[in-house]
TIKETI-927709 format. One record per residue (C-alpha): x, y, z. Coordinates in pm, whole numbers, plus 50000, padded with zeros to 5 digits. Example, Ala and Ser with C-alpha at 12.3 -4.5 7.8 and 13.67 -1.06 7.14 Angstrom:
512304955050780513674989450714
//
This chain:
756409104976854760079105976752761539074576587764499065176807765359035176588765889056476280769329069176191770289105676223768089124975977770199156475957769679173175620772639173575379772809200675111773769191974757775199215174496772989232174243774509210273966773439178374149769939192374199769719201673834770799166673728768109151373944765449174773811766479165473457765959128773543762539135473695761459157173405762139129273156758749115173249756909091873020754169113572886752659084072702751549070973039749169100273064747149083372790745989059373063742649074773164742869061373522746299076773577745269109373411742229111073636744349105073945746909131473844744219156773751742499152374089745709151774291747419180874118744209201774136743919195474512747639202974562747359235874370744239246074565745989238374896748379267074810746039289974612743589291774898746259310575092745729337974830741929335174855741279316774528741269282074372740889263574041738189240573920739649227773592743409224273587743859227273208741389256173171742119277873477745879281073405745449290873036745649328573095748739324173318747329345873600746619318473854749769300273744751879330773837749909334774160750559298074247754319302574192754369333774412752579315374694754789284074694758089302974639757429333574856758849355574578757309382174356756999375073983756879402073715753589420673686751139400173476749399414073168745649418373217744609416972855742319389672724744149384172396746139352372325749409371472322748759384372674748089349172795751239335472627753329363172781751979355673130752599318273091756159325472963756819346773273755779316973486757899292773281760919316373296760579317873675760509279773692763599277973472765379303573694765079278373979767289253473794764489233873631764879223673265761519223173090761469197572812758829200072538756629223372748755779256372581753499285272667751339279372357750479243772471749439256372816747359284472665745719259172428744709237772729746909207672643746169183672930749409163972901751589195072896749639211873177749899181373402753609177973315754219214273408752389210873742754379179173816757599198273744756479225673990755629199374253759019182774208760889215574242759029231374532757559201974724759889172374674763349183774565764299199074904763409167275097766649152675235767039121875458770399105975541772319120075244769529111474999767229137674847764029142674651762299110074556764869087274726764859109475036761039109675052760929071575007763559066475280761599089675511758459068975455760339036475517761869049575841758559062275976756529031175887759169004975977757698996076319754188989376177752918955076082751668948475727753448980075600756388976375359756949008075157759119000174854757679024574595755079051674538752359030674377751248995774493752838999474841750069024774921747029006474778745828991075106745899025075285747899011975583750999032275491749009065175498747519056075836750959045775971752459079775877749659097876064749809074576366753589077676391753369115276435749849119476582748949086176749745889101376914744179106376573744129069876458743519036276629745929017176406745338983076566741698983176444742638987076076742498956075851744668949875546741768934175358739668966475381741698991575176738809015375097738019020675464741719024775542742259050675266739129070775346740069070875716743549084375642742339110575389739549123075617741799125575923744499143475720741989168575584740309174675921743289176176156746409181075943745099206475691745999183075400743239184875136741819152574997743739147774674742509112974570739449091074611739939057374774738159040174486740579055674233743529039474407741939005874489740439000574143743729007773967746228979473922749139003673966748229037574114749879067873957753319073074115753299110874073749889114374234750989093274531754309112274563752449145474556750039133674826752839118875043754969150475012752109169475175752369145875471756149151075485755819188975498753009186575752755289166775982758549185375910758399201276255758399166676413761439158276199763339187276354762319175876701763549140776621766929154376510767149175276827766149145577041768749123376874771449149076945770389151277311770249113177337773759110677199775109136677442773279121677741774399086377652778029097877648777529115977979775869085678145778619062378023781299085878156779539088678493779419050778519783149048978439783799075178710781789055078965783649023278868786999041078909786039055379249784919021279378787969002679247790309029679383788549029479720788728991479748792418990879651793329018779895791349001380172793258968880108796568987880120795449005380441794668971880604797828954880474800478980880571799898977980953800308940180922803588944980732804748971280983804108948881284807518940481428806418921281737809008893181766808138857081844809868835982104810598804981902811968796481560808788777281468806608807881530808878829881319808928803581041805118804981041805268842881001807608838580706805228813080550802308837380596804368864180420805068840380129801348833580101800728871080084803298874079805801978844579602798208846879659797058880679788799308906179619799258894979247795488902279203796018936579356798858943379112796378935378830793738957978990796228986779013797218982478647793538980178540792759011278746795389031278556794079017878223790459026878314791549061778425793419068178097790509054777886788029076678078790169107878031790469100177658786689096177622786099128677812788529147077585786939132077273783449142377388784679177677475784049171977847786239184578134788879160778266787819137078544789149146378887788739117479135787669125379487790329136479733792849109379813791879087279517794049101979242796309078279047799239095879216797659088879558797289052179470800889050879342802049067479665800109042679878801469014079667805019027479715804439028080092803108992480073806188979979888808448998480132806708981980427806828948680246810568950880186811228961380547809028933380679810868906580482814258919580599812998920080958811698884280930815028871180803816968890481067814668877181339815158841581217818928846581225818638861281574816548832381704818898807481545821808824781717819878825282046819098787982028822768780581960823928802682249821338788382488822408752682411826068762282451825248778482787823468747282908826358724682804829058745982972826928751183282826298713683307830028705883276830908732083537828178720883777829348685183740832888696183819831838718184114829638691384264831098681784606833888707084597832478727284884832228696185101835818686985014837118721485102835298722685437836348688585573838898686985866840858656185755844208672885807843618675486184844388638786251846658632085954850318623985966852998647085834853048629185505849308629785489849258666985563851868673385298849788652185070846708672085157848608704385087849838692184753846388679684674845098713884757847658729884528846498706884253842918716984326843848753584301845438746283964842228729183863840238758683999842288783283796841768762083485838008764583533838128802483561837878806083180834828783683168833048804083434833858836183249832538820482924829308810583099828848846483226829638861082880827098838082708824448847382966825118884282909824818879982528821538861282569820228890682772821388915782513819658895582234816418894982438816278857282484812788847682592813978825082882816558849683010815248847383368816168810583408819538816383239820278845383473819288825083779821498795883682824418819083595824028837283927824028804284112827258793683935828938827284009827898826584376829198791084406832438801384232832968829684481832318805884769834798780684629837418808184607836888817684972836878781685088840018773784886841878802485046840728792085392841848755685346845278766385211845838787085525844898757385743847178733385556850108757585565849768760285941849898722785966852718719385710855318731185962854708699686155854458675885867857358669485626856918637985427855578638985075855648614484794857208632784495855898607384260852298613184368852928650084336854378646983989851478624683890849008649484026850618678983854850708661983518847418643683546845378674583622846348694483308846028663283095842618656283241841678692683185842848689782824840698658782775837668676282924838298705982695838738682382400835448664582479833728698082517835068709282177834148675982014830578679482144830328717082076827478726881840828428745681527826558766781269827948775580926826528792880618828808781880337831278755480225834298776280323833228777780685832618740180718835878732980541837608754980800836048734481081837118701980912840698714980878840768724581246839448689981340842168673681132844768694381316843288682681647843478646281538847158651781450847838659881818846328627281947849548606381914851478630982134848578631982380848618594082398852358594882480851598619582759848868596682890851248566882889853898587983067851398598083338850278561883380853968552083407854358574183718851608554883894853228522383789856548534783924854918542684264853508507884283856848492784179858778512384447856198503984716856288467984621860088466984606860438484684940857528467585113855578499685153851888495685221850048522485029847198538285210845008538884904844508566284648846968593384549846868618884830847568647784590844828642684334841508625884283842368618283923842998581283903844658562683619841328545983554839558579183519842228590783273841728559083068837948563783074838268599682963840698589282690838278562582567835518588882549837768611682345838548582782108834808576282058833898613082009836478618381733834698596781467831328610981576832708645581513833988633781173830498621881081828808654281195831258675580998830848654480683827048656480710827268694480741829658695180442827088675880239824348700380346826458730380248827238713979913823498709379861822968745979953825668755979705823848735979438820648754979519822528787779487823918777979147820528765079031818818797979123821698818878984821718800978646817998807978593818148843378741821068852878514818838843678216815538858678336817068891778457818598902078120815478888577940813228912078139815598941278078815698934077702811888932077685811568965277866813948981077615812098965177320808758978577446810359012877474811489010677112808098997776990806289026777160808219052576954808499034076623805849035176350805579000876192802288995876008798829007976109797699012776468795738980276437798918962676323800848977676613798048967476853798038931876715801828929776743801768943477098799068918777205801088890477053804118904877231802108905577555801068869277499804728859577451805578876877779802728859177961803928825977819807298833277983805558832078326806578795378395810208806978410809268831978684807308804778867810358781778843812498809178996809928813779274810158776479348813968777579354813838808279576811488790879819813898761279843816728785779919814748802880193813658769680343817348759980353818048793080537820458804980264820938842480292823578849980029824438839679673827808848279526826878834279181824418861579082823668898279147819918892679099817578887879394814058874379375812748908179490814478925979199813118900378951809578903079093809638940979063811058938378709808398912978607805558934178751806958965278579807188945978248803528934978269802438970178366804478986178085803138963477807799558968377934800049006177947801569006477594798598986177457796229010477629798009040077467797609024277118793909016877193793389052977297795109064376977792699042276775789789056376975790999091876906791589084476537788119069276486786299095476690788089124776526788329110376175792119111576170793679091475887796489066475931798769089675734798029118375973798829096476271802109086176106802869122776044802079131776407804219103076534807119112376301807019148676418806779138076782809679113076753811849138276567811799162176863811809134677130815609133777132815999112977447813269087777341811519093177672808039092277516807359128677619808369163077492809699189677725808279224777683811039237077449810909204977243807109208477211807469245077106809939234976832807489207976717804609233376699806769257476499807589229276253803819223376211803209260076129802049273876466803119309676545804559305176895807809324776850809309344477137807179375577099804369385277335801569371577118803459339177044804209333577412800519338277499799479313477228802069288277349800849292177709797279285677592798289254077408800369241677706797339246277936795459222077705798129195177658799629197778009796809207378250798759194378551801849216478474804179186478472806409203078213806099173577969803699165677681802829129177609802089116377259798449109977359798049146377468799769157177145797379138276913794379149177127795429185277069796049180276696792709162176650790899189176848792459215876625791269198476304787809183976398784549195876542782599182376837779299188077007779149220477208776999233177489775369258177249774369229877013772749210477299770929242077419769619247677064768409211377052766559214977384765009247377259763529228876958761999202477187760639230377410758879247477120761239277677123760599284277496763399293277739762359264077960761069228677908758399208278084758859173078222756089159277999757879173177692761069154977791759169122477850757439125877512760579132877308763329112977487763729076377589762419070077944765809065578114767339096677955764209117278015764289108578387768029115478391767389151078266764409157178498766409146178803769319169678721767609200478575767109229278818763739247378827763549275778576763369310178750763179333978453760499360978418758409337978195758569308478437755519286278492754969258778755757059228078674759349246278427762899232178405766119251378320767689232778026770289260077959772269256278283771929218178253773469218677902776269241578013777059218778309777409188878076780509205577933781969216778266781229253678215779219256978541778159235878839775269211578774
//
């Protein structure tokens, strides 16, 4: 079972000098300790068993370690077996010199392997010196069994101890800190076996207080199933206060070599786990991007038809409600989507960076969900949004104009209808048939006055028709009733014209017979009618509705009203002159005893009616003054709102522009480390966010302006729309700049790029980025590569190399190279990453060197979720050596790196 909690156990090779230093340290062993009979017994037994475990491969063994190596023959044979090399031919003589020569050959071979033998000579071995013989065997064990052990950059004794600690870490009651007392209770030996061959030992049944049973169990299982000879007796270890370290190390090294194959499988499994973890994380990021992009595009798809709906409403209130709904969309619904769009771009850039760092192909979203597609849809949304707002404001202006025109039509129509009331009856009566000559003349004059009155009303009728036509052209919702009323007025006007002509003809026929006429009545009638008409026109003007949009317009109306008031004294003189005519008639009649028949025969306008009309004019003048002053106050208030918005807008607009320029400078400058730049940018972003109340204040001022129906502002060139777009661009730009720095940190950490290298890359990039656009054009990038030592000159080979590099840094053929693409390329050129071949080699180790792998092998060597991930995606193996259930790990590994379809 592979230890997934252990760190990567890839072997690290040390130089021969380092190995020699370590061997020197190990060879400085305390030979006085061998005087301890218990330790000497343990070493004798352990070293003898270790030697026999190798000598039996040559068909021999030793019984007495100090006696059987004296002639040097078995010692040379042992060295040949454990090294796999041939030693010089031994001497077969029985004399002491032959034995010394053989032992010297063995000692020379040991020394040739970088081992320094201290105080060990051939004579001592030949003489059977136990201490020297055991010391020599320990030196051989160190060199050939322990020195090459390497775990996490540690080797030999430290590496073997770390390996034991890693393998026994999950087991209770096991705490390996050394190679003596940590092994006395036997649990550590059993844990090593159970970790690699759990079927051989029931670990949960072992007890810490029964060390003899534990040790015997481990030694017997190791000898029976692992081919590790029994090198110690349980009693030797338990009955010793501190077991011999060298004996324990020798025994444990046999376990390490027995399980070295499992160590390779663990390394291979760790590599596969790492690759699969990266792949799973990237797939989750791709799914998240697809969902977020789909949701955002769906919201845009639903929103655009609403913004493109131009169905007009009939009333101002309904259009005001539409405008309020649009404001709610701007304040509530759109801002979160702006954040989602920004986050989507950030996620996409982070994903692409991770894919590049893990040597994976770039992520291509599904059709229609590219960042460019989202930007295009967002552009369409903003276009529809802008058009919708303009349409709303135009519609409100149109409805306001329509309401004004409709009210004006009703007023003029009512005045005309009041005037025309009874005129048809008057024109059709036959009063002249029985009248006297004077009465007939009076009737004729009266008719002439009526015709004058009729002609004066011609303009009003034409105005009524013109207003009705304009209401039709502006699509007024109640055009049918307006048209009916206008048609009725026009028909009546035509009838009045016909009747007027008919009555004149009748009166002229009678005029020949009638001669008397009262010139005073006639003069009165002629002057009274225009004056009365003037008063009616004045009252109509005084009651006329007005609509203005600025102070200048209302001041113009006030000036015109003042001019009208200046004419009132002259009008009053005319009124008094007209009234004097009637007084003169009464004076003459009274002086001459004439009995007046009643009213003026030439006009229906009486002096009383003139006085009443004059009184009405006098009352309407101050009312008009009040209305104009109120409108002036409203326009002054509107002007204050304009200034209030303009003052704040003229501060916020340049502030946003300055911040955009500062961010542009920050993105190309190199001040401090990337972490410092990231900290500064986040603080900068916080300062920008803290400026948000100023934008909210502007939004409030803008809402007051719209509620006041103010459509222009001469005090500023900034509109709320421009400021909103600028603010959103500022937030997006700072977030994008932070993301670029984060990706640079991610690239630096993943590729091992130093801060100095990043500064050098940035300096080179900025040097050739002449326009400070944050990207290098093709020729600028070529010049940068040449400055860094790349051979991309204008020959055929250089052009091909430059084309290859451009395909890496600019896969979309945009013609520009960003700084992120630049450092990705530079880091890729200087660092190494996992490859498909490495993953295939790792799978081959797990598969036991087969060209396929079984599902049970994946489940045994990999974590459950990653094992199932591989099983679900691996295709069946179809090679000539295929068996049922075989899986093709080669095509799966290749697909992880985009070299074929999964």
